[in-house]
DSSP file (Angstrom, degrees, kcal/mol; ACC not computed):
  #  RESIDUE AA STRUCTURE BP1 BP2  ACC     N-H-->O    O-->H-N    N-H-->O    O-->H-N    TCO  KAPPA ALPHA  PHI   PSI    X-CA   Y-CA   Z-CA
    1    1 A M              0   0    0      0, 0.0     2,-0.4     0, 0.0    34,-0.0   0.000 360.0 360.0 360.0 141.1  -29.6   -5.9   73.6
    2    2 A S        -     0   0    0     33,-0.0     2,-0.5     0, 0.0    30,-0.0  -0.943 360.0-144.1-130.7 139.8  -26.8   -3.4   73.3
    3    3 A I        -     0   0    0     -2,-0.4     2,-0.2    25,-0.2    29,-0.1  -0.855  21.3-169.1-100.8 140.0  -25.2   -1.8   70.2
    4    4 A D     >  -     0   0    0     -2,-0.5     4,-1.6     1,-0.0     3,-0.1  -0.641  39.8 -93.6-114.5-175.3  -21.4   -1.1   70.2
    5    5 A L  H  > S+     0   0    0      1,-0.2     4,-1.9     2,-0.2     5,-0.1   0.822 124.0  53.4 -66.4 -38.0  -19.1    0.8   68.0
    6    6 A Q  H  > S+     0   0    0      2,-0.2     4,-2.0     1,-0.2    -1,-0.2   0.875 107.5  53.0 -65.4 -43.8  -18.2   -2.2   65.9
    7    7 A T  H  > S+     0   0    0      2,-0.2     4,-2.5     1,-0.2    -2,-0.2   0.893 107.9  50.5 -59.0 -47.1  -21.9   -2.9   65.3
    8    8 A V  H  X S+     0   0    0     -4,-1.6     4,-2.5     2,-0.2    -2,-0.2   0.884 109.7  48.6 -60.5 -44.7  -22.5    0.6   64.1
    9    9 A K  H  X S+     0   0    0     -4,-1.9     4,-2.2     2,-0.2    -1,-0.2   0.882 110.8  51.9 -66.6 -37.1  -19.6    0.5   61.7
   10   10 A K  H  X S+     0   0    0     -4,-2.0     4,-2.8     2,-0.2     5,-0.2   0.933 111.2  48.6 -65.4 -44.1  -21.0   -3.0   60.3
   11   11 A I  H  X S+     0   0    0     -4,-2.5     4,-2.7     1,-0.2    -2,-0.2   0.931 111.6  47.7 -66.0 -44.2  -24.4   -1.4   59.9
   12   12 A A  H  <>S+     0   0    0     -4,-2.5     5,-3.0     2,-0.2    -1,-0.2   0.878 113.4  51.1 -62.4 -33.4  -22.9    1.7   58.0
   13   13 A S  H ><5S+     0   0    0     -4,-2.2     3,-1.7     3,-0.2    -2,-0.2   0.961 111.1  44.8 -62.4 -53.1  -20.9   -0.8   55.9
   14   14 A L  H 3<5S+     0   0    0     -4,-2.8    -2,-0.2     1,-0.3    -1,-0.2   0.916 116.5  47.5 -61.5 -43.8  -23.9   -2.9   55.0
   15   15 A S  T 3<5S-     0   0    0     -4,-2.7    -1,-0.3    -5,-0.2    -2,-0.2   0.412 109.6-123.2 -81.3   6.1  -25.9    0.2   54.2
   16   16 A R  T < 5 +     0   0    0     -3,-1.7     2,-0.4     1,-0.2    -3,-0.2   0.865  61.0 145.4  51.1  47.6  -23.1    1.8   52.2
   17   17 A I      < -     0   0    0     -5,-3.0     2,-0.8    -6,-0.1    -1,-0.2  -0.940  48.1-133.0-113.1 132.3  -23.0    4.9   54.4
   18   18 A S        +     0   0    0     -2,-0.4     2,-0.5    -3,-0.1    -5,-0.0  -0.758  32.4 175.0 -89.3 121.1  -19.8    6.6   55.0
   19   19 A V        -     0   0    0     -2,-0.8    -2,-0.0   -10,-0.1    -7,-0.0  -0.983  22.6-137.6-127.8 128.9  -19.5    7.4   58.7
   20   20 A T     >  -     0   0    0     -2,-0.5     4,-2.3     1,-0.1     5,-0.2  -0.281  33.1-105.1 -71.5 164.7  -16.5    8.9   60.5
   21   21 A D  H  > S+     0   0    0      2,-0.2     4,-2.0     1,-0.2     5,-0.2   0.896 123.4  53.2 -53.7 -43.0  -15.3    7.5   63.9
   22   22 A A  H  > S+     0   0    0      2,-0.2     4,-1.6     1,-0.2    -1,-0.2   0.887 111.1  47.7 -58.3 -44.4  -16.8   10.6   65.6
   23   23 A E  H  > S+     0   0    0      1,-0.2     4,-1.5     2,-0.2    -1,-0.2   0.869 110.8  50.2 -65.5 -40.5  -20.2    9.9   63.9
   24   24 A A  H  X S+     0   0    0     -4,-2.3     4,-0.8     1,-0.2    -1,-0.2   0.861 109.8  49.2 -77.2 -34.0  -20.2    6.3   64.7
   25   25 A E  H  < S+     0   0    0     -4,-2.0     3,-0.4     1,-0.2    -1,-0.2   0.863 110.3  53.4 -77.4 -27.2  -19.5    6.9   68.4
   26   26 A A  H  X S+     0   0    0     -4,-1.6     4,-1.0     1,-0.2    -1,-0.2   0.854 106.5  52.9 -64.7 -33.6  -22.3    9.5   68.4
   27   27 A M  H  X S+     0   0    0     -4,-1.5     4,-3.0     1,-0.2     5,-0.3   0.660  89.0  78.1 -81.9 -13.3  -24.7    7.0   67.0
   28   28 A V  H  X S+     0   0    0     -4,-0.8     4,-2.1    -3,-0.4     5,-0.2   0.983 100.4  38.7 -60.4 -60.9  -24.1    4.2   69.7
   29   29 A P  H  > S+     0   0    0      0, 0.0     4,-3.0     0, 0.0     5,-0.2   0.912 116.0  54.0 -63.3 -37.5  -26.2    5.9   72.4
   30   30 A E  H  X S+     0   0    0     -4,-1.0     4,-2.0     1,-0.2    -2,-0.2   0.983 111.4  43.9 -55.8 -54.6  -28.9    7.0   69.8
   31   31 A L  H  X S+     0   0    0     -4,-3.0     4,-2.2     1,-0.2    -1,-0.2   0.817 113.3  51.6 -65.8 -26.6  -29.3    3.5   68.5
   32   32 A N  H  X S+     0   0    0     -4,-2.1     4,-2.1    -5,-0.3    -1,-0.2   0.914 108.9  51.4 -72.1 -39.1  -29.4    2.0   72.1
   33   33 A N  H  X S+     0   0    0     -4,-3.0     4,-1.9    -5,-0.2    -2,-0.2   0.914 109.3  50.3 -62.5 -39.2  -32.0    4.5   73.0
   34   34 A I  H  X S+     0   0    0     -4,-2.0     4,-1.9     1,-0.2    -2,-0.2   0.909 110.9  49.6 -65.1 -44.7  -34.1    3.3   69.9
   35   35 A L  H  X S+     0   0    0     -4,-2.2     4,-2.4     2,-0.2    -1,-0.2   0.882 107.7  54.5 -63.4 -36.3  -33.6   -0.3   70.9
   36   36 A G  H  X S+     0   0    0     -4,-2.1     4,-2.2     2,-0.2    -2,-0.2   0.909 106.1  51.7 -60.6 -44.1  -34.8    0.6   74.4
   37   37 A W  H  X S+     0   0    0     -4,-1.9     4,-2.2     2,-0.2    -1,-0.2   0.908 108.7  50.2 -59.8 -44.0  -37.9    2.1   73.1
   38   38 A V  H  X S+     0   0    0     -4,-1.9     4,-1.6     1,-0.2    -2,-0.2   0.900 110.5  50.6 -60.9 -41.9  -38.7   -1.1   71.0
   39   39 A E  H  X S+     0   0    0     -4,-2.4     4,-0.5     1,-0.2    -1,-0.2   0.879 106.3  53.4 -67.4 -33.6  -38.2   -3.2   74.1
   40   40 A Q  H >X S+     0   0    0     -4,-2.2     3,-1.8     1,-0.2     4,-0.5   0.939 108.2  53.0 -63.3 -44.2  -40.6   -0.9   76.1
   41   41 A L  H >< S+     0   0    0     -4,-2.2     3,-0.7     1,-0.3    -2,-0.2   0.822 102.7  57.6 -59.8 -33.9  -43.2   -1.6   73.2
   42   42 A G  H 3< S+     0   0    0     -4,-1.6    -1,-0.3     1,-0.2    -2,-0.2   0.681 100.2  58.2 -69.2 -18.0  -42.7   -5.2   73.6
   43   43 A E  H << S+     0   0    0     -3,-1.8     2,-0.2    -4,-0.5    -1,-0.2   0.573  80.2 108.9 -87.4 -14.7  -43.7   -4.9   77.4
   44   44 A V  S << S-     0   0    0     -3,-0.7     2,-0.7    -4,-0.5    -3,-0.0  -0.497  73.6-125.1 -73.4 128.7  -47.1   -3.4   76.5
   45   45 A D        +     0   0    0     -2,-0.2    -1,-0.1     1,-0.1    -2,-0.1  -0.610  37.2 166.2 -75.3 112.3  -50.1   -5.8   77.2
   46   46 A V    >   +     0   0    0     -2,-0.7     3,-1.7     2,-0.0     2,-0.3   0.021  21.4 141.6-113.2  24.7  -52.1   -6.1   73.9
   47   47 A T  T 3  S+     0   0    0      1,-0.3     3,-0.1     3,-0.0    -2,-0.0  -0.560  72.8  17.4 -73.7 130.8  -54.2   -9.1   74.9
   48   48 A G  T 3  S+     0   0    0     -2,-0.3     2,-0.5     1,-0.2    -1,-0.3   0.391  97.1 119.7  88.1   1.0  -57.7   -8.8   73.5
   49   49 A I    <   -     0   0    0     -3,-1.7    -1,-0.2     3,-0.0     3,-0.1  -0.878  60.3-131.9-102.3 128.0  -56.8   -6.0   71.0
   50   50 A E        -     0   0    0     -2,-0.5    -3,-0.0     1,-0.1     0, 0.0  -0.489  23.7-112.5 -75.4 132.9  -57.4   -6.6   67.5
   51   51 A P        -     0   0    0      0, 0.0     2,-0.3     0, 0.0    -1,-0.1  -0.268  37.2-158.2 -60.7 150.9  -54.6   -5.9   65.0
   52   52 A M        -     0   0    0      1,-0.1     3,-0.1    -3,-0.1    -3,-0.0  -0.951  26.1-157.1-135.1 153.8  -55.4   -3.0   62.7
   53   53 A T  S    S+     0   0    0     -2,-0.3     2,-0.3     1,-0.2    -1,-0.1   0.548  84.4  23.4 -98.5 -20.5  -54.2   -1.9   59.3
   54   54 A A  S    S-     0   0    0      1,-0.1    -1,-0.2     4,-0.0     4,-0.1  -0.955  75.7-118.5-147.5 160.6  -55.3    1.8   59.7
   55   55 A V  S    S+     0   0    0     -2,-0.3    -1,-0.1    -3,-0.1     0, 0.0   0.787 103.2  42.6 -74.3 -27.3  -56.0    4.2   62.7
   56   56 A I  S    S-     0   0    0     -3,-0.0     2,-0.3    -4,-0.0    -3,-0.1  -0.894  99.9-102.3-118.3 148.8  -59.6    4.7   61.6
   57   57 A P        +     0   0    0      0, 0.0     2,-0.4     0, 0.0    -2,-0.1  -0.530  49.4 173.3 -65.6 130.7  -62.0    1.8   60.4
   58   58 A N        -     0   0    0     -2,-0.3     2,-0.4    -4,-0.1    -4,-0.0  -0.993  19.2-157.9-137.1 145.0  -62.2    2.0   56.6
   59   59 A H        -     0   0    0     -2,-0.4     2,-0.2     2,-0.0     0, 0.0  -0.983  24.4-118.7-123.1 133.9  -63.9   -0.4   54.2
   60   60 A Q        -     0   0    0     -2,-0.4     2,-1.0     1,-0.1    -2,-0.0  -0.522  19.0-142.2 -65.0 134.8  -62.9   -0.6   50.5
   61   61 A R        -     0   0    0     -2,-0.2     2,-0.5     2,-0.0    -1,-0.1  -0.859  28.6-173.5 -99.1  97.3  -65.8    0.2   48.4
   62   62 A L        -     0   0    0     -2,-1.0     2,-0.2     3,-0.0     3,-0.1  -0.752  11.6-143.6-100.7 132.4  -65.3   -2.3   45.6
   63   63 A R        -     0   0    0     -2,-0.5     2,-0.1     1,-0.1    -1,-0.0  -0.499  34.5 -84.4 -87.0 164.7  -67.4   -2.3   42.4
   64   64 A Q        -     0   0    0     -2,-0.2     2,-2.1     1,-0.1    -1,-0.1  -0.393  39.5-121.1 -68.9 141.2  -68.5   -5.3   40.6
   65   65 A D        +     0   0    0     -2,-0.1     2,-0.3    -3,-0.1    -1,-0.1  -0.503  64.0 130.1 -81.6  79.0  -65.9   -6.6   38.1
   66   66 A V        -     0   0    0     -2,-2.1     2,-0.6     0, 0.0    -3,-0.0  -0.947  64.4-104.5-128.4 149.5  -67.9   -6.3   34.9
   67   67 A V        +     0   0    0     -2,-0.3     3,-0.2     1,-0.2    -2,-0.0  -0.652  34.2 177.5 -76.4 124.1  -67.2   -4.8   31.6
   68   68 A T        +     0   0    0     -2,-0.6     2,-0.4     1,-0.3    -1,-0.2   0.745  69.3  17.2 -94.4 -32.2  -69.1   -1.6   31.3
   69   69 A D  S    S+     0   0    0      3,-0.0    -1,-0.3     0, 0.0     2,-0.2  -0.921  75.6 137.1-146.1 126.7  -67.9   -0.5   27.9
   70   70 A G        +     0   0    0     -2,-0.4     0, 0.0     1,-0.2     0, 0.0  -0.709  39.8  64.8-143.6-168.7  -66.3   -2.5   25.3
   71   71 A D        +     0   0    0     -2,-0.2    -1,-0.2     1,-0.1     3,-0.1   0.921  64.3 123.4  47.1  53.3  -66.2   -3.3   21.6
   72   72 A V     >  +     0   0    0     -3,-0.1     4,-2.1     1,-0.1     3,-0.3  -0.112  24.1 125.0-127.6  29.9  -65.0    0.2   20.9
   73   73 A R  H  > S+     0   0    0      1,-0.2     4,-3.3     2,-0.2     5,-0.2   0.937  73.2  50.9 -62.8 -45.2  -61.8   -0.9   19.0
   74   74 A D  H  > S+     0   0    0      1,-0.2     4,-0.7     2,-0.2    -1,-0.2   0.876 110.7  49.9 -63.1 -36.4  -62.6    1.1   15.8
   75   75 A K  H >4 S+     0   0    0     -3,-0.3     3,-0.5     2,-0.2     4,-0.4   0.906 114.2  44.9 -67.8 -48.0  -63.1    4.3   17.9
   76   76 A V  H >< S+     0   0    0     -4,-2.1     3,-1.5     1,-0.2     4,-0.4   0.894 109.5  53.1 -64.8 -44.2  -59.9    3.7   19.7
   77   77 A L  H 3< S+     0   0    0     -4,-3.3     3,-0.5     1,-0.3    -1,-0.2   0.612  93.7  74.6 -73.3  -9.8  -57.9    2.9   16.7
   78   78 A A  T << S+     0   0    0     -4,-0.7    -1,-0.3    -3,-0.5    -2,-0.2   0.711  93.4  54.3 -68.1 -20.3  -59.2    6.2   15.1
   79   79 A N  S <  S+     0   0    0     -3,-1.5    -1,-0.2    -4,-0.4    -2,-0.2   0.676  87.6 104.2 -79.6 -26.1  -56.8    8.0   17.4
   80   80 A A  S    S-     0   0    0     -3,-0.5     3,-0.2    -4,-0.4    -3,-0.0  -0.338  70.3-139.4 -69.2 139.8  -53.8    6.0   16.2
   81   81 A P  S    S+     0   0    0      0, 0.0     2,-0.3     0, 0.0    -1,-0.1   0.838  93.3   4.0 -62.4 -34.7  -51.4    7.6   13.9
   82   82 A Q  S    S-     0   0    0      7,-0.2     7,-2.9     2,-0.0     2,-0.4  -0.960  71.1-170.8-154.7 135.8  -51.2    4.2   12.0
   83   83 A A  E     -A   88   0A   0     -2,-0.3     2,-0.3     5,-0.2     5,-0.2  -0.959   1.7-172.1-131.6 144.8  -53.2    1.1   12.6
   84   84 A E  E >   -A   87   0A   0      3,-2.2     3,-1.0    -2,-0.4    -2,-0.0  -0.975  68.6 -17.4-143.5 124.2  -52.8   -2.4   11.0
   85   85 A H  T 3  S-     0   0    0     -2,-0.3     3,-0.1     1,-0.3    -1,-0.1   0.844 128.2 -48.1  48.9  43.9  -55.1   -5.5   11.4
   86   86 A G  T 3  S+     0   0    0      1,-0.3     2,-0.3    -9,-0.0    -1,-0.3   0.719 121.8  93.3  77.2  19.2  -56.9   -4.0   14.4
   87   87 A F  E <  S-A   84   0A   0     -3,-1.0    -3,-2.2   -10,-0.1     2,-0.3  -0.932  83.0 -92.3-136.9 164.3  -53.9   -3.1   16.3
   88   88 A F  E     -A   83   0A   0     -2,-0.3     2,-0.5    -5,-0.2    -5,-0.2  -0.595  39.2-141.3 -74.2 140.8  -51.6    0.1   16.7
   89   89 A A        -     0   0    0     -7,-2.9    -7,-0.2    -2,-0.3    -4,-0.0  -0.925  22.4-175.9-104.3 126.5  -48.8    0.0   14.3
   90   90 A V        -     0   0    0     -2,-0.5     2,-0.1    -9,-0.1     3,-0.1  -0.881  32.3-100.3-118.3 151.8  -45.4    1.2   15.7
   91   91 A P        -     0   0    0      0, 0.0     2,-0.2     0, 0.0    -1,-0.0  -0.417  46.8-102.0 -68.5 141.7  -42.1    1.7   14.0
   92   92 A K        -     0   0    0      1,-0.2     3,-0.1    -2,-0.1     0, 0.0  -0.507  35.8-174.1 -71.7 139.1  -39.6   -1.2   14.6
   93   93 A V        +     0   0    0      1,-0.2     2,-0.5    -2,-0.2    -1,-0.2   0.828  66.2  44.6 -99.1 -50.8  -37.0   -0.1   17.2
   94   94 A I              0   0    0      1,-0.1    -1,-0.2     0, 0.0     0, 0.0  -0.867 360.0 360.0-107.4 136.0  -34.6   -3.1   17.1
   95   95 A E              0   0    0     -2,-0.5    -1,-0.1    -3,-0.1    -3,-0.0   0.444 360.0 360.0 -91.5 360.0  -33.3   -4.7   14.1
């Protein structure tokens, strides 16, 4: 695949980037080099290699999903400037 000047201008337009003609001409070989590197990556033989999500093996240490402290509504509402019917009371913002 090859990138030409029109494609660079189209990409710049779609990404809402202002690019002069000189900048667009300078980007043509840069983008072609990048695509060449991507094509080289596609040639690498990866048979037998497991996909990975990180460079080092890591395991999430998950805790049990249990309630460890609850039933403290009165203590929490003690910090509220104003509480009504077991809830935080806030001033009306929209009429």
